[in-house]
C-alpha positions as CSV (number, residue, x, y, z in Angstrom):
1,M,-10.2,42.5,-66.3
2,D,-7.1,44.9,-65.0
3,N,-9.3,46.9,-62.7
4,V,-12.0,45.3,-61.5
5,K,-14.3,47.4,-59.2
6,V,-17.4,45.3,-57.5
7,A,-19.8,46.9,-54.7
8,D,-18.7,46.8,-51.2
9,D,-21.5,44.5,-50.4
10,Y,-19.6,41.7,-52.4
11,K,-16.7,41.3,-50.3
12,D,-18.0,38.5,-48.5
13,R,-15.9,35.4,-49.4
14,L,-17.3,32.6,-51.3
15,F,-16.2,30.3,-48.1
16,R,-17.9,32.2,-46.0
17,M,-21.2,32.5,-47.9
18,I,-21.0,28.7,-48.5
19,F,-20.2,27.8,-44.6
20,N,-22.5,29.8,-43.4
21,D,-25.1,27.3,-44.3
22,K,-25.3,25.4,-41.1
23,E,-26.0,21.9,-42.7
24,K,-22.3,22.4,-45.0
25,L,-20.9,23.8,-41.9
26,L,-21.6,20.6,-39.9
27,E,-20.7,18.4,-42.5
28,L,-16.9,20.2,-42.2
29,Y,-17.1,19.7,-38.6
30,N,-17.6,16.0,-38.9
31,A,-14.9,15.6,-41.4
32,M,-12.6,17.6,-39.3
33,N,-13.5,16.0,-36.1
34,G,-14.5,12.4,-36.8
35,S,-18.0,13.0,-35.8
36,D,-21.4,12.4,-37.4
37,Y,-23.5,14.6,-35.7
38,T,-27.0,15.2,-37.8
39,D,-28.7,17.8,-35.9
40,A,-27.2,21.2,-37.6
41,S,-30.3,23.3,-35.4
42,E,-27.3,22.4,-32.4
43,L,-24.8,24.6,-33.9
44,Q,-24.6,28.3,-32.5
45,V,-23.1,30.5,-35.6
46,V,-21.2,33.7,-33.8
47,T,-19.3,34.7,-37.1
48,L,-18.0,38.6,-36.4
49,E,-19.8,40.9,-38.9
50,N,-17.3,43.1,-38.1
51,A,-14.3,42.9,-36.1
52,I,-13.5,45.7,-33.7
53,Y,-9.4,45.5,-34.3
54,L,-9.5,44.8,-38.3
55,S,-11.0,46.0,-41.2
56,M,-12.5,42.8,-42.0
57,K,-15.1,40.3,-41.4
58,N,-13.8,36.9,-39.9
59,D,-15.3,34.1,-42.2
60,V,-16.8,31.3,-40.2
61,A,-17.3,31.1,-36.5
62,Y,-19.5,28.9,-34.5
63,V,-20.4,27.3,-31.3
64,L,-21.2,23.4,-30.8
65,H,-20.7,21.5,-28.0
66,D,-19.1,23.7,-25.5
67,E,-16.4,24.4,-28.4
68,L,-15.8,27.5,-30.0
69,F,-14.6,26.9,-34.0
70,L,-13.0,29.9,-36.0
71,Y,-12.6,29.0,-39.6
72,E,-10.6,30.9,-41.9
73,Q,-9.8,31.1,-45.8
74,Q,-6.3,32.3,-46.4
75,S,-5.0,32.8,-50.4
76,T,-1.8,33.8,-49.2
77,K,0.5,32.9,-46.3
78,N,0.4,34.9,-43.1
79,A,2.5,34.6,-39.9
80,N,0.1,36.8,-38.0
81,M,-2.8,34.5,-38.2
82,P,-3.0,33.8,-34.6
83,L,-2.7,37.7,-33.6
84,R,-5.8,37.8,-35.9
85,C,-7.2,35.0,-34.1
86,L,-6.7,36.5,-30.4
87,F,-8.6,39.3,-31.7
88,Y,-11.1,37.2,-33.3
89,A,-11.5,35.0,-30.0
90,S,-11.8,38.5,-27.5
91,D,-14.8,39.7,-29.6
92,T,-16.5,36.5,-30.0
93,Y,-15.7,35.9,-26.2
94,S,-17.3,39.6,-25.4
95,V,-20.7,38.7,-27.6
96,L,-20.8,35.2,-25.7
97,V,-20.7,37.3,-22.2
98,K,-22.5,40.3,-23.2
99,D,-25.1,39.9,-20.6
100,K,-23.3,38.2,-17.9
101,N,-21.5,39.6,-14.7
102,I,-17.7,39.3,-15.3
103,Y,-16.4,41.1,-12.5
104,G,-18.7,39.1,-10.0
105,S,-17.0,36.2,-8.0
106,K,-18.6,33.2,-10.1
107,M,-16.4,32.0,-12.9
108,L,-18.1,32.1,-16.2
109,P,-18.5,29.0,-18.6
110,L,-16.2,29.5,-21.7
111,P,-16.6,27.2,-24.9
112,S,-12.9,26.0,-25.9
113,P,-11.8,27.4,-28.6
114,T,-9.9,26.1,-31.7
115,F,-8.8,27.8,-34.8
116,V,-8.2,26.5,-38.2
117,V,-6.6,28.2,-41.3
118,F,-7.8,26.4,-45.0
119,Y,-4.9,27.9,-47.5
120,N,-5.5,27.7,-50.6
121,G,-3.0,30.2,-52.5
122,K,-0.6,29.4,-55.1
123,Q,2.3,29.5,-52.6
124,K,4.4,25.9,-51.6
125,M,2.7,24.7,-48.0
126,D,2.9,21.3,-46.5
127,E,-0.3,19.7,-46.1
128,E,-1.1,20.5,-42.4
129,G,1.0,23.0,-40.5
130,E,0.6,25.1,-37.3
131,L,1.0,28.5,-36.1
132,R,1.8,29.6,-32.7
133,L,1.3,33.3,-30.9
134,S,4.4,32.6,-28.9
135,D,6.5,32.6,-31.8
136,A,6.2,36.4,-32.6
137,F,7.3,37.2,-28.9
138,V,10.2,39.0,-28.7
139,K,11.1,37.9,-25.4
140,K,10.6,34.3,-25.2
141,Q,9.0,32.2,-22.0
142,E,9.6,28.7,-21.3
143,I,5.9,28.3,-21.0
144,P,4.2,31.6,-22.6
145,N,1.8,33.3,-20.3
146,L,-0.4,33.6,-23.6
147,E,-0.5,31.3,-26.6
148,V,-2.6,30.6,-29.4
149,I,-2.3,27.8,-31.8
150,V,-3.6,27.9,-35.6
151,K,-3.9,24.9,-37.4
152,V,-3.0,25.2,-41.0
153,K,-4.4,22.8,-43.5
154,N,-3.6,23.4,-47.2
155,I,-6.8,22.5,-49.3
156,N,-5.0,22.8,-52.8
157,M,-6.0,20.1,-55.1
158,G,-3.7,16.9,-54.0
159,N,-4.2,17.8,-50.6
160,S,-6.5,17.0,-47.8
161,R,-8.0,14.1,-50.0
162,E,-9.6,12.3,-46.6
163,L,-11.4,15.8,-45.7
164,F,-12.6,15.9,-49.3
165,E,-13.8,12.4,-49.4
166,K,-15.8,13.2,-46.0
167,C,-16.7,17.0,-46.7
168,R,-18.5,17.7,-49.9
169,P,-19.3,21.2,-50.0
170,M,-14.9,21.8,-49.2
171,R,-14.2,19.3,-52.0
172,D,-16.6,21.3,-54.8
173,Y,-15.4,24.7,-53.2
174,M,-12.0,24.1,-54.4
175,I,-13.1,22.5,-57.2
176,F,-14.4,25.6,-58.6
177,V,-11.6,27.7,-57.2
178,D,-8.8,25.8,-59.1
179,K,-11.1,25.9,-62.2
180,V,-11.1,30.0,-62.1
181,R,-7.6,29.9,-61.1
182,R,-6.5,27.6,-64.3
183,Y,-9.0,29.3,-66.7
184,S,-7.8,32.8,-65.9
185,Q,-4.1,31.8,-67.1
186,E,-5.7,31.7,-70.6
187,Q,-8.7,33.8,-70.9
188,P,-10.0,37.3,-69.4
189,L,-11.2,36.6,-65.4
190,E,-14.9,37.3,-66.1
191,D,-15.0,34.9,-69.0
192,A,-13.3,32.2,-66.9
193,V,-15.6,32.5,-63.7
194,E,-18.6,32.0,-66.5
195,R,-17.0,29.1,-67.9
196,T,-16.4,27.8,-64.4
197,I,-19.6,28.3,-63.2
198,R,-21.2,26.7,-66.3
199,E,-19.0,23.6,-66.0
200,C,-19.4,23.0,-62.4
201,M,-23.2,23.3,-62.7
202,E,-23.1,20.5,-65.1
203,E,-20.6,18.4,-63.0
204,D,-23.1,19.1,-60.6
205,V,-20.3,20.9,-58.2
206,M,-22.1,23.6,-56.4
207,A,-24.9,23.4,-59.0
208,D,-27.9,23.9,-56.5
209,F,-25.9,27.1,-54.8
210,L,-24.6,28.4,-58.2
211,K,-28.2,28.5,-59.5
212,R,-29.2,30.4,-56.3
213,N,-26.7,32.3,-56.6
214,R,-25.0,33.0,-59.9
215,A,-24.7,37.1,-59.9
216,E,-23.3,37.0,-56.6
217,V,-20.5,34.6,-56.9
218,V,-19.3,36.2,-60.0
219,K,-18.9,39.6,-58.5
220,M,-17.4,37.8,-55.5
221,C,-15.0,36.1,-57.6
222,L,-14.2,39.2,-59.6
223,Y,-13.8,41.1,-56.5
224,E,-11.6,38.2,-55.0
225,Y,-9.6,37.6,-57.6
226,D,-8.6,41.0,-58.3
227,E,-7.4,41.9,-54.5
228,E,-5.7,38.8,-54.7
229,R,-3.9,40.3,-57.9
230,Q,-3.2,43.5,-56.2
231,R,-1.4,41.1,-53.5
232,E,1.1,40.0,-55.7
233,F,1.2,43.0,-57.5
234,D,2.0,44.7,-54.0
235,R,4.7,42.0,-53.0
236,E,6.3,42.1,-56.3
237,E,6.5,46.1,-55.9
238,G,8.1,45.3,-52.2
239,R,10.7,42.9,-54.0
240,E,11.6,45.8,-56.3
241,E,12.1,48.3,-53.6
242,G,14.3,45.8,-51.7
243,R,16.1,44.8,-54.7
244,E,16.8,48.9,-55.3
245,E,17.5,49.6,-51.6
246,G,19.8,46.7,-52.0
247,R,21.6,48.0,-55.3
248,E,21.8,51.7,-53.7
249,E,23.7,50.0,-50.6
250,G,26.2,48.3,-53.0
251,R,26.7,51.5,-54.7
252,D,27.1,53.2,-51.5
253,A,30.2,50.4,-50.3
254,E,31.6,51.2,-53.8
255,R,32.0,54.7,-52.8
256,I,33.1,54.5,-49.6
257,E,35.9,52.1,-50.8
258,V,36.8,54.1,-53.4
259,A,37.1,57.1,-50.5
260,R,39.3,55.4,-48.3
261,R,41.9,54.7,-51.2
262,M,41.7,58.1,-52.2
263,L,42.4,59.4,-48.8
264,K,45.1,56.8,-48.2
265,S,47.2,57.5,-51.5
266,H,46.5,61.1,-53.0
267,K,47.0,64.6,-51.1
268,L,43.6,65.8,-52.0
269,S,41.0,67.7,-49.8
270,Y,37.9,66.3,-48.1
271,V,35.7,68.3,-50.6
272,E,37.9,67.0,-53.3
273,V,37.1,63.3,-52.6
274,A,33.5,64.4,-51.5
275,E,32.9,65.5,-54.8
276,F,34.3,63.0,-56.6
277,V,33.2,59.9,-54.8
278,G,29.5,61.5,-54.4
279,L,29.5,61.8,-50.5
280,T,29.1,64.5,-48.3
281,V,32.4,66.2,-46.8
282,E,31.2,65.2,-43.2
283,E,30.9,61.4,-44.5
284,V,34.6,61.9,-46.1
285,K,35.9,62.9,-42.5
286,A,34.4,60.2,-41.0
287,L,36.5,57.5,-43.2
288,D,39.8,59.1,-42.5
289,T,41.6,57.4,-39.7
290,D,45.1,58.4,-40.4
291,E,45.3,61.7,-38.3
292,A,48.5,62.4,-39.8
293,V,47.7,63.8,-42.9
294,I,44.0,65.4,-41.4
295,E,46.1,68.9,-41.4
296,I,47.1,68.5,-45.0
297,K,43.7,67.9,-46.2
298,E,41.3,70.6,-44.7
299,F,42.2,73.7,-46.2
């Protein structure tokens, strides 16, 4: 399926759909924080439906015990996640204090933020990492006046075993993703998704979720994997453009070197050299540093 077209209603991420369930989200919270809370009603989901600065939603955001957690699932490396999380946090705080007086003398209490990216892309990445907004600052400061720290956790199979042991929804999610990825290498994507759903239901991997949401999951997967292929195509196209630019720069360097040699060893006009090497007359003139022969060549 080279050109999968799916309605905008299904652009929601599978990750987002799974973990907008409070019970599963609490299980993920406990796994990430070494806690054992059981009352999912204490979670306040504050996931943005539309980010102001971006044409996409953030995946999952919630407040629990005076902390704000923003989770993103990414299938590609993105060094700009701290900036994106800054936008998300700003928008989320705006929502949380929209009925409060931010111009008053009393300080408004805010939940402290934690940002996590769950990475499941094909590029190699350490099991855990960290991205900082200050790394993008052109002028470095010893103590940045503004900082956003994003934890990056590689959740590809073979990584994050402790997380998978403590959080079955995350483990099941990655089993599903891994199956689709492997099966799509040997058969059409739609067949790979259907095969994955069938096997997962047989193996009790997200079985209840898949029974309730089978059609939506199929459409989301087709959209997501088509989008991923498009990103890969764009990256390859960019690399090819870069290679072509490099080849062109190499050809320019060769032309310049030949022009310099001709100017030094032949009594040729600038026009003749320019026509021979494929440069402009002005470019050839700029290469001539031997003022003694300029008069001979300008005719």
